C-alpha positions as CSV (number, residue, x, y, z in Angstrom):
1,M,119.2,128.6,86.4
2,D,116.8,129.8,89.0
3,L,118.1,132.8,91.0
4,K,117.7,131.1,94.4
5,I,119.6,128.0,93.3
6,L,122.3,130.0,91.6
7,T,122.8,132.1,94.7
8,Y,123.1,129.0,96.8
9,V,125.7,127.6,94.4
10,V,127.8,130.8,94.2
11,V,127.7,131.6,98.0
12,G,128.3,127.9,98.8
13,I,131.4,127.8,96.6
14,T,132.8,130.9,98.2
15,F,132.1,129.7,101.7
16,A,133.7,126.4,101.0
17,V,136.8,128.2,99.9
18,Y,136.8,130.4,103.1
19,I,136.4,127.5,105.5
20,G,138.8,125.3,103.6
21,I,141.5,128.1,103.9
22,A,140.7,128.4,107.6
23,F,141.4,124.7,108.1
24,W,144.5,124.7,105.9
25,A,146.0,127.8,107.6
26,R,144.7,127.3,111.1
27,A,147.0,128.7,113.8
28,G,149.2,126.3,115.8
29,S,150.9,128.9,118.0
30,T,150.1,132.3,119.5
31,G,152.5,133.9,117.0
32,E,150.4,132.5,114.1
33,F,147.1,133.3,115.9
34,Y,147.9,136.9,116.6
35,V,150.2,138.1,113.7
36,A,150.4,135.1,111.3
37,G,154.0,134.5,112.3
38,K,155.1,137.9,110.9
39,G,155.6,136.2,107.5
40,V,153.0,137.7,105.2
41,N,154.0,139.1,101.8
42,P,153.4,142.9,101.5
43,I,151.1,142.6,98.4
44,A,149.1,139.8,100.0
45,N,149.0,141.8,103.3
46,G,147.8,144.8,101.3
47,M,144.9,142.8,99.8
48,A,144.0,141.3,103.1
49,T,144.1,144.7,104.8
50,A,141.8,146.0,102.1
51,A,139.3,143.2,102.7
52,D,139.7,143.8,106.5
53,W,139.1,147.5,105.9
54,M,136.2,147.3,103.4
55,S,133.6,146.1,105.8
56,A,129.8,145.8,105.5
57,A,129.9,149.5,106.1
58,S,131.9,150.0,102.9
59,F,130.3,147.3,100.7
60,I,126.7,147.3,101.8
61,S,126.0,150.5,103.7
62,M,128.2,153.3,102.3
63,A,126.6,153.4,98.9
64,G,123.2,153.1,100.6
65,L,124.0,156.2,102.6
66,I,125.2,158.0,99.5
67,A,122.0,157.0,97.8
68,F,119.9,158.7,100.4
69,N,122.2,161.4,101.7
70,G,123.8,162.4,98.4
71,Y,126.7,164.8,98.5
72,G,126.5,164.8,102.3
73,A,127.6,161.2,102.5
74,S,131.0,162.2,101.0
75,V,132.1,162.5,104.6
76,F,132.5,158.7,104.6
77,L,134.6,158.6,101.4
78,M,136.9,161.4,102.5
79,G,137.1,160.4,106.2
80,W,137.8,156.7,105.7
81,T,140.3,157.0,102.8
82,G,142.0,160.1,104.3
83,G,142.3,158.3,107.6
84,Y,143.9,155.3,106.0
85,V,146.6,157.6,104.5
86,L,147.1,159.1,108.0
87,L,147.5,155.6,109.5
88,A,149.9,154.4,106.8
89,M,152.2,157.5,107.1
90,L,152.1,158.4,110.8
91,L,151.5,155.2,112.7
92,A,151.9,151.8,111.0
93,P,155.6,151.8,110.3
94,Y,156.6,153.0,113.8
95,L,154.3,150.5,115.5
96,R,155.7,147.7,113.3
97,K,159.2,148.8,114.2
98,F,158.3,148.5,117.9
99,G,157.6,144.9,117.1
100,K,154.9,143.8,119.5
101,F,151.7,141.8,118.9
102,T,149.0,144.3,119.9
103,V,148.2,148.0,120.3
104,P,147.6,147.8,124.1
105,E,151.0,146.0,124.4
106,F,152.7,149.0,122.8
107,I,150.8,151.4,125.0
108,G,151.6,149.4,128.1
109,E,155.4,149.4,127.4
110,R,155.6,153.0,126.0
111,Y,153.8,154.4,129.0
112,Y,155.5,151.9,131.4
113,S,152.2,151.1,133.0
114,K,149.9,148.0,133.4
115,T,147.1,150.5,134.1
116,A,147.6,152.2,130.8
117,R,147.5,148.8,129.1
118,I,144.3,147.8,130.9
119,V,142.6,151.1,130.0
120,A,143.7,150.7,126.4
121,V,142.2,147.2,126.3
122,L,138.9,148.5,127.6
123,C,138.8,151.3,125.0
124,L,139.7,148.9,122.3
125,I,137.0,146.4,123.3
126,I,134.3,149.2,123.5
127,A,135.2,150.5,120.0
128,S,135.7,147.1,118.4
129,I,132.4,145.6,119.8
130,T,130.6,148.7,118.5
131,Y,132.2,148.1,115.1
132,V,131.4,144.4,115.1
133,I,127.7,145.3,115.7
134,G,127.8,147.3,112.5
135,Q,129.2,144.2,110.7
136,M,126.5,142.1,112.2
137,K,123.9,144.4,110.8
138,G,125.4,143.8,107.4
139,I,125.7,140.1,107.9
140,G,122.0,139.9,108.9
141,V,121.0,141.9,105.8
142,A,123.0,139.8,103.5
143,F,122.0,136.4,105.0
144,S,118.4,137.3,105.2
145,R,118.3,138.1,101.5
146,F,120.4,135.1,100.6
147,L,118.3,132.6,102.6
148,E,115.0,134.5,102.1
149,M,114.3,134.6,105.8
150,S,113.9,137.3,108.5
151,Y,116.7,139.6,109.3
152,E,117.0,138.1,112.8
153,A,117.3,134.5,111.5
154,G,119.9,135.6,108.9
155,L,121.9,137.2,111.7
156,Y,122.0,134.0,113.7
157,V,123.2,132.0,110.7
158,G,125.9,134.6,110.0
159,M,127.2,134.4,113.5
160,G,127.7,130.6,113.1
161,V,129.7,131.0,109.9
162,V,131.9,133.7,111.5
163,F,132.5,131.4,114.5
164,I,133.7,128.5,112.3
165,Y,136.4,130.3,110.3
166,A,137.5,133.1,112.6
167,V,137.8,131.1,115.8
168,L,139.7,128.3,114.1
169,G,142.1,130.2,111.9
170,G,143.3,133.1,114.0
171,M,145.3,135.8,112.1
172,K,147.1,133.2,109.8
173,G,143.8,131.7,108.6
174,I,142.0,135.1,108.5
175,T,144.8,136.7,106.4
176,Y,144.5,134.2,103.6
177,T,140.7,134.0,103.9
178,Q,140.6,137.8,103.5
179,I,142.6,137.6,100.3
180,A,140.0,135.3,98.8
181,Q,137.2,137.6,100.2
182,Y,138.8,140.7,98.6
183,C,138.7,139.0,95.2
184,V,135.1,138.1,95.6
185,L,133.9,141.4,97.0
186,I,135.7,143.6,94.5
187,F,134.3,141.7,91.5
188,A,130.9,141.6,93.1
189,Y,130.9,145.4,93.6
190,T,132.4,146.5,90.2
191,I,130.7,144.1,87.7
192,P,127.1,145.2,88.6
193,A,128.2,148.8,88.6
194,I,129.6,148.4,85.1
195,F,126.3,146.8,83.9
196,I,124.1,149.5,85.4
197,S,126.3,152.3,84.2
198,L,126.1,150.9,80.7
199,N,122.3,150.6,81.0
200,L,121.8,154.2,82.2
201,T,124.5,156.1,80.4
202,G,126.2,153.8,77.9
203,M,129.5,154.4,79.8
204,P,131.3,151.2,81.0
205,I,133.3,153.0,83.6
206,P,131.0,153.8,86.6
207,Q,133.1,156.6,87.8
208,L,132.7,158.4,84.5
209,G,129.1,157.2,84.1
210,L,128.2,159.3,87.2
211,G,128.8,162.5,85.2
212,S,127.6,161.2,81.8
213,A,124.4,161.9,79.8
214,M,121.4,159.5,80.1
215,T,120.6,157.1,77.3
216,D,116.8,157.6,77.7
217,G,116.8,160.3,75.1
218,S,116.2,163.1,77.6
219,G,119.6,164.6,77.0
220,M,120.0,165.1,80.8
221,H,123.0,164.0,82.7
222,L,122.6,161.4,85.4
223,L,122.9,163.6,88.4
224,D,120.6,166.3,86.9
225,K,118.0,163.5,86.3
226,L,118.3,162.3,89.8
227,D,118.0,165.8,91.2
228,Q,114.8,166.2,89.2
229,V,113.3,162.9,90.3
230,V,113.9,163.4,94.0
231,T,112.9,167.0,94.2
232,E,109.6,166.3,92.4
233,L,108.7,164.1,95.3
234,G,109.7,166.6,98.0
235,F,113.1,165.1,98.8
236,K,116.2,167.3,99.2
237,E,118.3,167.9,96.0
238,Y,120.7,165.0,95.8
239,S,123.8,166.8,94.5
240,T,123.7,169.6,97.1
241,Q,122.3,167.8,100.2
242,I,124.5,168.0,103.3
243,M,124.3,166.3,106.7
244,G,123.5,168.8,109.4
245,S,125.7,171.9,108.9
246,K,129.0,172.3,106.9
247,F,130.8,172.5,110.2
248,N,129.3,169.1,111.3
249,M,130.5,167.6,108.0
250,F,134.0,168.9,108.6
251,V,134.1,167.5,112.2
252,Y,132.4,164.2,111.0
253,T,135.2,163.8,108.3
254,L,137.9,164.5,110.9
255,S,136.4,162.0,113.4
256,L,136.3,159.3,110.7
257,M,139.9,160.1,109.7
258,I,141.5,159.9,113.1
259,G,139.2,157.1,114.1
260,T,140.5,155.1,111.1
261,A,144.1,155.7,112.3
262,G,143.2,154.4,115.8
263,L,141.4,151.2,114.8
264,P,143.3,148.3,116.3
265,H,142.0,145.6,113.8
266,V,143.7,147.6,110.9
267,I,146.8,148.5,112.8
268,I,147.4,144.8,113.8
269,R,147.6,143.9,110.2
270,F,150.9,145.8,109.9
271,F,152.4,143.5,112.6
272,T,152.1,140.5,110.2
273,V,154.8,141.5,107.7
274,P,158.5,140.6,108.1
275,K,160.1,144.1,108.0
276,V,159.3,147.7,108.7
277,A,159.7,148.6,105.0
278,D,157.1,145.9,104.2
279,A,154.7,147.7,106.5
280,R,155.0,150.8,104.4
281,S,154.7,148.8,101.1
282,S,151.7,146.9,102.2
283,A,150.0,150.2,103.3
284,G,150.5,151.5,99.7
285,W,149.1,148.3,98.2
286,A,146.1,148.3,100.5
287,L,145.3,151.9,99.5
288,A,145.4,151.0,95.8
289,F,143.1,148.0,96.4
290,I,140.7,150.1,98.5
291,A,140.5,152.9,95.9
292,I,138.9,150.5,93.4
293,L,135.8,150.2,95.5
294,Y,135.8,153.7,97.0
295,T,135.9,155.5,93.7
296,T,133.0,153.3,92.4
297,A,130.7,153.8,95.5
298,P,129.4,157.3,94.5
299,A,128.2,155.9,91.1
300,V,126.6,152.9,92.8
301,G,124.8,155.0,95.3
302,A,123.4,157.5,92.8
303,M,122.4,154.9,90.2
304,A,120.7,152.8,92.9
305,R,118.6,155.8,94.1
306,L,117.6,156.6,90.6
307,N,116.6,153.0,89.8
308,L,114.6,152.8,93.0
309,M,112.7,156.0,92.5
310,E,111.9,155.3,88.9
311,T,110.7,151.8,89.7
312,I,108.1,153.1,92.2
313,Q,107.2,156.4,90.5
314,T,106.4,155.1,87.0
315,G,104.8,158.3,85.6
316,P,104.3,162.0,86.3
317,V,104.0,163.0,89.9
318,G,100.4,163.5,90.9
319,A,98.9,161.4,88.1
320,E,96.9,158.4,89.3
321,T,98.8,156.1,86.9
322,G,102.1,157.5,88.1
323,N,102.4,155.2,91.1
324,L,103.3,151.5,91.0
325,V,100.3,149.2,91.8
326,Y,101.3,147.2,94.9
327,D,99.8,144.0,93.6
328,E,102.0,144.4,90.5
329,R,105.2,145.0,92.4
330,P,108.3,143.3,91.0
331,Q,109.8,140.2,92.5
332,W,112.8,142.0,94.0
333,F,110.3,144.0,96.1
334,K,108.6,140.8,97.4
335,N,112.0,139.3,98.2
336,W,113.1,142.2,100.4
337,E,109.6,142.4,102.1
338,T,110.3,138.9,103.3
339,T,113.4,140.1,105.2
340,G,111.4,142.9,106.9
341,L,113.8,145.5,105.6
342,L,111.3,146.9,103.0
343,Q,107.8,147.6,104.2
344,F,104.7,149.1,102.5
345,E,101.5,150.4,104.2
346,D,98.6,151.4,102.0
347,K,97.5,154.6,104.0
348,N,94.9,155.8,101.5
349,G,93.6,152.4,100.4
350,D,94.1,153.0,96.6
351,G,96.4,150.0,96.2
352,R,99.2,152.1,94.8
353,I,102.6,153.0,96.3
354,Q,103.1,156.6,97.2
355,Y,106.7,157.2,98.0
356,Y,107.5,160.8,98.9
357,D,108.9,163.1,101.7
358,D,105.9,163.7,103.9
359,Q,108.1,165.7,106.3
360,N,108.4,168.4,103.6
361,E,105.5,170.7,104.6
362,A,105.3,172.4,101.2
363,F,105.1,169.1,99.3
364,A,102.9,167.4,101.9
365,A,100.2,170.0,101.2
366,K,100.5,169.3,97.5
367,A,100.4,165.5,98.1
368,E,97.2,165.9,100.1
369,S,95.6,167.4,97.0
370,F,96.5,164.2,95.1
371,G,94.6,162.2,97.7
372,W,97.9,160.9,99.3
373,K,97.8,160.4,103.1
374,G,101.5,160.0,103.9
375,N,104.6,158.2,102.6
376,E,103.6,154.6,102.2
377,M,107.1,153.2,102.0
378,V,107.3,153.1,105.7
379,K,110.6,151.3,105.7
380,V,113.4,151.4,103.1
381,D,116.5,150.2,105.0
382,R,119.4,152.0,103.4
383,D,121.6,148.9,103.9
384,I,119.6,147.0,101.2
385,M,120.5,149.3,98.3
386,V,123.7,147.7,97.1
387,L,122.3,144.2,97.3
388,A,118.9,145.1,95.8
389,N,120.3,147.3,93.0
390,P,121.1,144.5,90.5
391,E,117.6,143.1,91.0
392,I,116.0,146.5,90.5
393,A,118.1,147.0,87.4
394,K,117.0,143.5,86.1
395,L,120.6,142.3,85.7
396,P,121.4,138.6,85.0
397,N,120.9,136.2,87.9
398,W,124.6,135.3,88.1
399,V,125.3,139.0,88.8
400,I,122.7,139.2,91.5
401,A,124.2,136.0,93.1
402,L,127.7,137.4,92.9
403,V,126.6,140.6,94.7
404,V,125.1,138.5,97.6
405,A,128.4,136.6,97.9
406,G,130.4,139.9,97.8
407,G,128.2,141.4,100.6
408,L,128.8,138.4,102.7
409,A,132.5,138.4,102.0
410,A,132.8,142.1,103.0
411,A,130.9,141.7,106.3
412,L,132.6,138.5,107.3
413,S,136.1,139.6,106.5
414,T,136.0,142.7,108.8
415,A,134.1,140.9,111.5
416,A,136.9,138.3,111.7
417,G,139.6,141.0,111.9
418,L,137.7,142.9,114.7
419,L,137.1,139.7,116.6
420,L,140.8,138.9,116.5
421,A,141.6,142.3,117.8
422,I,139.2,141.8,120.7
423,S,140.5,138.3,121.3
424,S,144.1,139.3,121.4
425,A,143.3,142.2,123.7
426,I,141.6,139.9,126.2
427,S,143.9,136.9,126.1
428,H,147.3,138.5,125.4
429,D,147.0,141.9,127.0
430,L,144.8,141.3,129.9
431,L,145.3,137.6,130.7
432,K,148.9,137.0,129.9
433,G,150.1,140.6,130.2
434,V,148.5,141.5,133.5
435,F,146.5,138.9,135.4
436,W,148.1,135.5,134.6
437,T,151.6,136.0,133.3
438,G,152.6,132.4,133.7
439,I,149.9,131.0,131.3
440,S,151.1,128.5,128.8
441,E,151.0,129.3,125.0
442,Q,148.3,126.7,124.5
443,G,146.3,128.1,127.4
444,E,146.6,131.6,125.9
445,L,145.5,130.3,122.5
446,R,142.5,128.6,124.1
447,A,141.6,131.8,126.0
448,G,141.8,133.8,122.8
449,R,139.4,131.5,121.0
450,L,136.9,131.5,123.9
451,S,137.0,135.3,124.1
452,M,136.4,135.5,120.4
453,A,133.4,133.2,120.7
454,G,132.1,135.4,123.5
455,A,132.5,138.5,121.4
456,I,130.6,137.0,118.5
457,A,127.7,136.2,120.9
458,L,127.7,139.7,122.4
459,A,127.9,141.5,119.1
460,G,125.2,139.3,117.6
461,Y,122.9,140.0,120.5
462,F,123.4,143.8,120.0
463,G,123.2,143.4,116.3
464,L,119.5,142.5,116.6
465,H,118.9,146.1,117.5
466,P,121.8,148.2,116.2
467,P,121.9,151.9,117.2
468,D,122.1,153.0,113.5
469,F,122.5,151.7,110.0
470,A,125.7,149.7,109.5
471,A,127.8,152.7,108.4
472,G,126.2,154.9,111.1
473,T,127.1,152.3,113.8
474,V,130.6,152.0,112.4
475,A,130.9,155.8,112.6
476,I,130.2,155.6,116.3
477,A,132.9,153.0,116.6
478,F,135.3,155.3,114.7
479,G,134.5,158.1,117.1
480,L,135.3,156.0,120.1
481,A,138.6,154.9,118.6
482,A,139.3,158.5,117.6
483,S,138.7,159.8,121.2
484,S,140.7,157.1,123.0
485,I,143.3,155.1,120.9
486,F,144.5,157.6,118.3
487,P,145.7,160.4,120.6
488,V,147.6,158.1,122.9
489,L,149.4,156.4,119.9
490,M,150.3,159.7,118.3
491,M,151.6,161.2,121.6
492,G,153.4,157.9,122.3
493,I,155.4,158.1,119.0
494,F,155.9,161.8,118.6
495,N,156.0,163.3,122.2
496,K,158.4,161.7,124.6
497,K,157.3,163.9,127.5
498,I,153.8,162.3,127.8
499,N,153.8,160.1,130.9
500,K,151.7,157.2,132.1
501,A,149.3,159.4,134.1
502,G,148.7,161.7,131.1
503,A,148.0,158.7,128.9
504,V,145.6,157.0,131.3
505,W,143.6,160.2,132.1
506,G,143.6,161.3,128.5
507,M,142.1,158.0,127.3
508,I,139.5,158.0,130.1
509,A,138.6,161.7,129.5
510,G,138.4,161.3,125.7
511,I,136.2,158.1,125.5
512,G,134.2,159.2,128.5
513,V,133.2,162.5,127.0
514,T,132.4,160.8,123.6
515,M,130.3,158.1,125.2
516,A,128.4,160.6,127.4
517,Y,127.5,162.6,124.4
518,V,126.3,159.6,122.4
519,F,124.3,158.4,125.4
520,Q,122.8,161.8,126.0
521,H,121.5,162.1,122.4
522,K,120.7,158.5,121.8
523,G,119.2,157.4,125.1
524,I,120.1,153.8,125.9
525,F,122.7,153.0,123.3
526,F,121.7,149.7,121.8
527,V,118.0,150.1,121.3
528,P,116.1,150.9,118.1
529,G,115.9,154.6,117.4
530,T,116.3,157.3,114.8
531,S,119.3,157.7,112.7
532,F,122.0,160.3,113.5
533,L,122.2,161.1,109.8
534,G,119.1,163.2,109.5
535,D,118.4,166.8,110.3
536,M,120.4,168.7,112.9
537,G,119.5,168.0,116.5
538,P,118.3,171.0,118.5
539,S,120.6,170.2,121.4
540,W,123.8,169.2,119.5
541,F,126.9,170.9,120.8
542,L,127.9,173.4,118.1
543,G,125.7,171.4,115.7
544,I,127.9,168.3,116.0
545,S,126.1,165.0,115.5
546,P,126.9,162.1,118.0
547,N,128.5,160.1,115.2
548,A,131.0,162.9,114.6
549,F,131.8,163.7,118.3
550,G,134.9,161.5,118.3
551,A,137.0,164.4,117.0
552,V,135.9,166.5,120.0
553,G,136.7,163.6,122.3
554,A,140.2,163.4,120.7
555,L,140.9,167.1,121.5
556,V,139.8,166.5,125.1
557,N,142.2,163.5,125.2
558,F,145.1,165.5,123.9
559,A,144.5,168.4,126.2
560,V,144.1,166.3,129.4
561,A,147.1,164.1,128.6
562,I,149.4,167.1,128.0
563,L,148.1,169.0,131.1
564,V,148.4,166.0,133.4
565,S,151.9,165.2,132.0
566,K,153.1,168.7,132.8
567,L,151.8,168.5,136.3
568,T,153.4,165.1,137.1
569,A,156.8,163.5,136.8
570,E,158.5,163.1,133.4
571,P,158.8,159.7,131.9
572,P,162.0,157.8,132.8
573,E,165.0,158.4,130.7
574,H,165.0,155.0,129.0
575,I,161.4,155.5,127.9
576,Q,162.3,158.9,126.3
577,H,165.2,157.1,124.5
578,L,162.7,154.4,123.4
579,V,160.5,157.0,121.8
580,E,163.4,158.5,119.9
581,D,164.5,155.1,118.7
582,I,161.1,154.3,117.3
583,R,161.2,157.3,115.1
584,V,164.8,156.9,113.9
585,P,164.7,155.6,110.3
586,K,167.7,153.3,110.7
587,G,167.1,149.5,110.7
588,L,164.4,149.6,108.0
589,G,165.5,146.1,107.0
590,G,164.4,144.6,110.3
591,A,162.4,145.3,113.4
592,T,163.1,145.0,117.1
593,A,161.5,142.0,118.7
């Protein structure tokens, strides 16, 4: 069957399942809309959490970053998985025991302050909207390839699909939709990886294929081969490449870790299970489901980069016959040119594709002797690598179609979870909790859906010009969550002396410092610009990139909150008892309402 028709069939079937589930499980009450009635099985919740967690950044963008940043991109693997363990061990069970709908609701009651709740909502919205923008980038990439249209048109179509099933279903519909999406995305990610690993190394397990010998008769191991290919073209050695400095990598990893533990759309999933013990259990299941993709990603990234380089560089470097003739470019190349995410410019007029690092002064001089006049692959969007990889590797059409369906599933699942977090923050925390306490349940439900629709429109607009690649944009969101939400949650659970003034000023200081740093080094936030993932900026504070600055913002948050709390009145006695009760392990069979 023709690839285009087969892709329509596979994606159409998966979408029919998602939308059917959304109608079947649509929310009829605020309890079902926000926390699925607190009746989700821990294994099912673990799978839904994994789908919620493994976003477009994980499925589409992370392997692309690994493909182009090599060893340096391990910050995403370590930061995101390590942060999830932090969340599961230190936050989720205690927040579930508290028994409320949302993170701002916990903050408002723990710090006995509507002001703290409002500030928490604003921080949540800023971080979540930034995160959704990253998902919208992934949605635009996937839909543009699937429908063979421009990135912008693909983004608009994706916004419509998100609106249908996220706005209708609420948490109840989203939970069961995400279970289906997890099954789709994990098969879509691992099956091509197995095929490509077999083709390159003869090893069916991609994780082992990454360290195996090539089957091309060279006797070289895959990573050695990749190092040779990229360095011959002036790029940095793949297996030793780092992002900025080692200190920047450390801070970047820390920012992603604590940002993970402060993300409300993941935390809210632990409010959907019946008991506190189930929150711990579902966290363990989710980690197991997540590990399947995260341990596969390094192999996918490395193999994608090798396939791309060898497709374009068909012979020895410098030889006239070594470069792919543009008019003879393969079909996958033409398909991605249609989206605008892959672009070629014939700078020396020879009709061949020269793809090399023209910023490397030593190699640029050598390239000039070959008659090359600059890197002619003027755009290779990193976010296309996972989706393009099966086509580059000439895998069967059904595998390519499955990958497109998986990419869409990953982007849509997390977008839905984030939009629900934004919706609940506006309708439940701001409207019902502060400004209109007498609103009816149906009125609150209607407000939640309207705010979700507004968030889709806003994120889609900014998604047209995201500040970075999908994973880079998500990293900014993690930094914002790390600097604002994580510290106030940790102190709220483990330090009974932190008062409302400390919490409020800590959040303002943390997110304020982080946003100021991002604005300073990016200019106007949501405009096209350079990636934060390249060489070290000359004016970075201690060499820390803007994506990684959330960890510094978190330290500022902690310091300000503790200092202000010491200078102002202690929390009331009943609040201090409340903090102690949250941490007491008794009552694991149930949760306070």
